[in-house]
C-alpha positions in Angstrom: -10.6 29.7 -27.3 -7.7 28.6 -25.6 -7.5 25.1 -25.8 -5.0 23.2 -22.9 -4.0 19.7 -22.8 -4.4 18.5 -18.8 -1.7 15.7 -18.8 -0.4 13.2 -15.7 1.8 14.7 -12.9 4.6 13.0 -11.3 3.2 9.5 -10.6 6.5 8.6 -8.5 8.8 5.5 -9.8 5.5 3.8 -11.5 6.1 3.4 -15.6 2.1 3.5 -15.7 -0.9 3.2 -13.4 -4.8 2.5 -14.4 -7.6 4.6 -14.5 -10.2 3.2 -12.4 -12.1 6.0 -12.0 -13.8 9.3 -14.4 -14.6 12.0 -12.1 -16.1 14.6 -15.0 -17.2 14.4 -18.7 -17.5 16.6 -21.8 -19.1 19.9 -20.7 -18.1 20.0 -17.4 -16.9 22.9 -15.9 -13.0 22.4 -13.5 -11.7 24.5 -11.4 -7.9 24.5 -10.5 -7.1 21.6 -8.4 -10.3 19.5 -8.6 -9.5 15.8 -9.2 -10.6 14.6 -12.9 -9.8 11.0 -12.0 -8.4 8.5 -10.3 -5.9 6.2 -10.9 -4.1 3.6 -9.3 -0.9 1.1 -8.8 0.6 -1.7 -6.9 0.7 0.9 -4.5 -2.2 2.9 -3.4 -5.0 5.2 -5.5 -4.6 8.6 -6.2 -6.3 11.4 -7.6 -5.1 13.2 -10.5 -6.1 17.5 -10.2 -6.5 20.0 -13.1 -3.5 22.3 -13.4 -6.4 24.8 -15.1 -9.8 26.4 -14.6 -12.4 25.4 -17.6 -14.5 24.0 -19.7 -14.1 20.0 -20.2 -14.1 19.7 -24.2 -12.8 16.0 -24.1 -11.7 13.2 -22.7 -8.5 11.5 -23.7 -8.9 8.3 -21.2 -11.0 5.8 -20.6 -11.6 2.8 -17.8 -9.1 0.3 -17.5 -6.5 2.6 -19.5 -3.3 2.5 -18.7 -1.5 6.1 -18.5 2.2 7.4 -17.4 3.3 10.7 -16.8 3.0 13.6 -19.4 -0.2 11.5 -20.8 -2.8 13.6 -22.1 -5.8 12.9 -20.0 -8.2 15.4 -21.4 -8.4 19.1 -23.3 -9.9 21.8 -21.6 -10.9 25.5 -22.7 -9.2 27.2 -20.3 -11.3 30.4 -21.0 -13.9 29.6 -19.7 -14.9 31.7 -16.5 -15.7 29.2 -12.8 -19.0 31.5 -12.6 -20.4 28.4 -14.5 -22.0 26.1 -11.9 -19.2 23.5 -11.0 -18.9 19.5 -11.8 -19.4 17.8 -8.3 -15.5 16.3 -7.5 -16.7 13.2 -6.5 -18.8 12.4 -9.8 -20.0 9.1 -10.7 -18.1 7.4 -13.6 -20.7 6.5 -16.7 -19.4 2.9 -16.0 -18.8 1.0 -12.8 -15.4 1.5 -11.8 -13.7 -1.9 -11.7 -12.4 -4.3 -8.8 -8.9 -3.2 -7.4 -6.4 -5.6 -8.7 -3.6 -6.8 -7.2 -0.3 -5.4 -8.1 0.3 -4.3 -11.3 -2.6 -5.9 -13.0 -4.2 -3.5 -15.5 -8.4 -2.5 -14.4 -10.3 -3.0 -17.2 -13.4 -5.0 -16.3 -15.8 -7.0 -18.2 -19.0 -4.5 -17.4 -16.7 -1.8 -19.6 -16.4 -3.8 -22.7 -18.0 -2.3 -25.3 -21.3 -3.7 -27.2 -18.9 -4.2 -30.4 -16.0 -5.9 -28.7 -18.5 -8.0 -26.6 -19.7 -9.5 -29.6 -16.2 -11.0 -30.9 -16.0 -14.5 -30.1 -14.5 -15.1 -26.6 -11.6 -17.6 -26.1 -12.5 -21.0 -26.0 -10.6 -22.4 -23.0 -11.3 -26.3 -23.8 -10.0 -25.4 -27.4 -6.5 -26.6 -28.4 -5.6 -23.5 -30.3 -1.7 -24.1 -30.8 -0.9 -20.4 -29.3 -0.8 -18.7 -26.2 -4.0 -17.1 -24.7 -4.5 -13.9 -25.6 -3.9 -12.1 -22.2 -1.1 -8.8 -22.0 1.9 -9.2 -19.8 0.4 -8.1 -16.6 -2.2 -10.4 -16.6 0.1 -13.3 -17.1 1.9 -12.2 -14.2 -1.0 -11.7 -12.0 -2.5 -15.3 -13.4 1.5 -16.5 -12.2 1.0 -15.1 -8.5 -2.8 -16.5 -8.6 -1.6 -19.7 -10.1 -4.6 -19.6 -12.5 -4.4 -21.9 -15.6 -4.9 -19.1 -18.2 -5.7 -21.6 -21.2 -8.4 -22.6 -19.3 -9.7 -18.8 -18.5 -12.5 -17.6 -20.9 -11.7 -14.5 -22.2 -14.0 -11.4 -22.3 -12.3 -8.7 -24.1 -12.3 -7.8 -27.7 -11.0 -10.8 -29.8 -11.4 -12.9 -26.8 -8.7 -11.0 -24.7 -8.8 -12.6 -21.1 -8.6 -9.3 -18.5 -8.6 -9.0 -14.8 -12.2 -9.6 -14.4 -12.2 -12.8 -16.0 -9.0 -13.8 -13.9 -11.1 -12.9 -10.5 -14.2 -14.4 -12.0 -12.5 -17.9 -12.7 -10.5 -17.6 -9.2 -14.0 -16.6 -7.7 -15.6 -20.1 -9.2 -12.8 -22.0 -8.4 -13.1 -21.2 -4.5 -16.8 -21.8 -4.8 -16.6 -24.9 -6.4 -18.4 -24.2 -9.1 -15.4 -24.4 -11.4 -12.8 -26.8 -11.6 -9.6 -26.8 -13.0 -7.6 -29.6 -14.6 -4.9 -29.5 -12.2 -7.3 -30.2 -9.5 -8.2 -33.6 -11.3 -11.1 -35.7 -9.6 -9.6 -35.2 -6.1 -9.2 -31.5 -6.0 -10.8 -29.0 -3.6 -10.7 -24.9 -4.6 -7.9 -22.4 -4.5 -4.8 -24.0 -2.7 -6.3 -27.3 -4.5 -2.4 -28.4 -5.0 -1.8 -28.0 -1.3 -4.3 -31.0 -0.7 -6.8 -28.0 1.1 -10.7 -28.2 1.1 -12.7 -25.6 -0.7 -13.3 -22.4 0.8 -16.5 -23.2 2.7 -19.7 -21.3 0.9 -22.3 -20.4 3.8 -25.7 -18.4 3.3 -25.1 -16.1 6.2 -28.5 -14.6 5.8 -30.7 -17.7 7.0 -28.9 -17.4 10.7 -29.5 -14.0 11.2 -29.6 -10.4 9.9 -26.6 -9.7 7.4 -25.1 -6.4 5.7 -22.9 -7.2 2.3 -20.1 -4.2 1.7 -17.8 -4.1 -1.0 -14.0 -3.8 0.3 -12.3 -0.4 -0.2 -10.1 -0.2 -2.9 -6.9 0.0 -0.5 -7.7 -3.1 1.0 -8.4 -5.1 -2.3 -5.3 -4.3 -3.1 -3.3 -4.3 0.4 -5.3 -7.8 0.8 -3.5 -9.3 -2.5 0.0 -7.9 -1.4 -0.1 -9.3 2.3 -1.3 -12.6 1.5 1.3 -13.4 -1.6 3.9 -11.7 1.3 2.8 -13.8 4.4 2.8 -17.3 2.0 5.8 -16.5 0.1 8.2 -15.3 2.9 9.5 -17.4 5.6 8.3 -15.2 8.7 10.2 -15.4 11.9 9.4 -12.7 14.8 11.5 -11.8 17.5 10.1 -9.7 20.3 11.8 -7.8 22.6 11.4 -4.7 25.1 12.9 -1.5 25.0 13.4 1.1 27.9 12.0 4.3 27.0 11.9 5.9 30.7 14.4 9.0 29.7 13.5 9.1 25.9 9.8 9.5 27.0 10.8 12.2 29.5 13.1 13.6 26.9 9.6 13.8 23.9 7.1 15.3 26.7 9.7 18.2 27.2 10.6 18.8 24.0 7.2 19.2 22.9 6.2 21.3 26.0 9.7 24.0 24.5 7.9 23.6 21.4 4.4 25.0 22.6 6.0 27.1 24.5 8.1 28.7 21.5 4.6 28.8 19.5 2.8 30.8 22.2 5.5 33.2 22.2 4.4 34.7 18.8 7.8 34.5 17.2 6.4 32.6 14.2 7.4 29.1 15.1 4.8 26.6 14.8 4.6 23.7 17.7 5.8 20.6 16.0 4.7 17.4 18.2 7.7 15.2 18.4 6.4 11.6 18.8 8.1 8.5 20.0 8.0 7.1 16.3 10.2 10.0 15.7 13.1 8.6 17.7 12.5 5.0 16.9 13.1 6.0 12.9 16.4 7.6 14.3 17.2 4.7 16.5 16.1 2.1 13.7 18.7 3.8 10.5 21.6 3.8 13.5 20.8 -0.3 13.8 20.4 -0.5 9.8 23.6 0.9 9.6 25.4 -1.6 11.9 23.6 -4.3 10.4 22.9 -3.8 6.7 21.4 -7.2 5.9 18.6 -5.9 7.5 18.7 -2.8 4.6 18.8 -5.3 1.6 16.6 -7.3 -0.5 16.6 -10.8 -2.3 17.4 -10.4 -6.0 17.1 -14.3 -7.0 20.2 -16.2 -5.5 21.8 -12.2 -4.9 21.4 -9.7 -2.4 21.1 -5.9 -2.9 22.4 -4.0 0.0 20.8 0.0 0.1 23.4 2.7 1.0 19.6 5.0 1.5 17.6 5.1 4.4 14.1 5.2 3.6 11.7 4.5 6.1 8.2 3.1 5.6 5.1 3.8 8.4 1.9 1.8 8.4 -0.7 4.9 8.6 -4.4 4.2 9.6 -6.8 5.4 6.9 -10.6 5.3 6.5 -9.9 2.9 3.6 -7.2 0.8 5.6 -4.2 0.7 6.2 -0.9 2.4 3.8 2.4 2.9 4.0 3.7 5.9 3.1 7.9 6.5 3.1 10.1 9.0 4.9 12.7 9.6 2.8 16.2 10.0 3.5 16.0 9.7 7.2 19.7 9.7 8.1 19.6 12.8 7.1 17.1 14.6 9.1 16.6 15.4 12.8 13.8 14.0 15.2 12.3 17.6 14.9 12.1 17.3 10.8 11.3 13.5 10.7 8.0 14.4 13.4 7.0 17.2 11.3 7.0 15.1 7.7 5.4 12.1 9.7 2.5 13.8 10.7 2.3 15.8 6.9 2.5 12.3 5.4 -0.4 10.7 7.3 -2.6 13.8 7.2 -2.2 13.4 3.2 -3.1 9.7 3.0 -5.8 10.0 5.5 -7.4 12.7 3.0 -6.4 10.1 0.1 -4.2 12.3 -0.8 -0.9 10.5 -0.8 0.8 9.9 -4.3 2.4 7.0 -5.4 5.9 8.5 -5.3 5.4 8.9 -1.7 4.9 5.5 -0.9 7.6 3.8 -2.7 11.4 3.3 -2.5 10.8 2.0 1.3 14.3 0.0 2.8 12.6 -1.0 6.4 8.7 -0.5 7.5 7.6 0.2 10.8 4.0 -0.8 12.0 3.0 1.4 15.3 0.3 0.0 17.4 1.4 2.0 20.3 -1.4 4.8 20.4 -4.1 1.4 21.0 -2.9 -1.2 22.6 -1.9 -4.9 22.7 1.6 -6.0 24.0 3.2 -7.8 21.0 2.1 -9.2 17.7 3.7 -10.5 13.7 3.6 -8.1 11.8 3.8 -9.2 7.6 7.0 -7.9 5.9 6.5 -5.6 3.0 8.5 -7.2 0.3 10.2 -6.6 -1.2 12.4 -5.7 2.3 13.2 -8.6 4.6 12.5 -7.2 8.0 9.7 -5.0 9.3 9.3 -3.7 13.2 6.1 -3.5 14.9 5.9 -1.4 17.9 2.7 -2.0 20.7 1.8 0.2 23.8 4.2 1.0 26.2 3.5 -0.2 29.8 5.2 0.6 33.5 6.7 -2.5 35.0 9.4 -3.3 37.9 12.9 -3.5 37.1 15.7 -4.6 39.2 18.9 -2.2 39.3 20.8 -4.1 41.3 19.8 -2.5 44.2 15.8 -2.7 44.2 13.3 -2.8 41.7 12.1 0.3 40.3 9.2 1.7 38.1 10.4 1.8 34.1 9.0 2.3 31.0 9.0 -0.5 28.7 8.2 -0.4 24.6 7.2 -4.0 23.1 9.0 -4.6 19.8 8.2 -7.3 17.1 10.9 -7.8 14.6 9.7 -10.0 11.9 12.0 -11.1 9.8 12.7 -13.3 6.1 14.4 -15.7 7.3 15.9 -17.0 4.0 17.8 -13.3 4.6 18.9 -13.2 8.2 19.2 -15.5 10.6 17.6 -15.8 14.2 20.8 -14.7 16.3 21.2 -11.8 14.2 17.6 -10.6 14.5 18.0 -10.9 18.0 21.1 -8.9 17.9 19.4 -6.1 16.0 16.2 -5.9 18.4 19.1 -6.1 21.6 20.8 -2.9 19.8 18.1 -1.1 18.8 16.7 -1.0 22.7 20.0 0.2 23.6 19.7 2.9 21.2 16.3 3.9 22.7 17.7 3.0 26.4 20.3 5.7 26.0 19.8 8.4 22.9 23.4 9.5 22.9 24.0 6.3 21.7 22.4 6.9 17.7 25.7 9.8 17.7 28.0 6.7 17.7 
């Protein structure tokens, strides 16, 4: 019997991730690349595949555990052939998976606490213990971000340890008005009580008609918490402008015709579809070089200026928006960028994007060009200081000094962190970006 240890592969820049779903159990037969478990970082969830075929002997992790690159997740008898019926790839875990936590929070819910642990005394929120509440550093960080007083949260974990689900349950109670915090006093409301806001309305929608209730996807829960934090903590301002892309669109169409013709000629090349987003990314890199404060991040009272150009782009998936990052865009041509955009988008739609492919971004682009709309205000992806929104291009008459001529315009919406970037700088950035897109030869300057 050859016992093989299956370990966590490269998970990018994250020191550890949470186990939120187990897809196999001891005795199951798996094949190479079959998904074994699902883990989640503060950016996205990903599945860990098996590197060997064989029979699962022992699971080394459980729901809620934190794992890092190199952690052993199970042992496998690699001598067993694949003729044994395989375990389904998406088998339901023996216990319910935890709701997706916001950034950095562990995924251990109260529902998966063992009977022995549940029998231990819980934390008494009103008792003066003279010591800090029993909670991990990540839970304390999450509580600070949510404004939750840990001393008032009852822990359901071992020895009264406060879990992620305890925080969420407490927050839901405050939002519904069922729980009142000491900070709210007699005149409080619910979430945001410190701001004097009213409680969140609790409505029985079913009394008005038929309803259907569905849980948010893990990605939407995760991104929702991040978007909420970013919108509340960053003073957003959005600058709107148009770029004349008449000639650039003609070039894009010409390149696609040439690529398709080359692919059909049977010379072994594949047709790379050039997208307008690829041109915009190259133009953004040129603008970031000219305006380096847009390629920076706040770190306390200091600005960190980045010398690399990793551009994130919002990808629409069945489970919600994710932001893959195209690395070193300054070193790549439009054709290579187009190809990598297609590959990253496909992985994102299939749920196979890795945390490493979603980290390190300097500047993000959210494009609605294929859908519609004229302008919008995209939310900055912290710790970045700006994000560019693209809407659907449209034809409009433009005066050229002698007559009105039809021109193709691309609406651009630049949201920026006003703590770092002034309005004049944002207007100059957008104007310069428009100049490059109007005459792409400028990208070489």
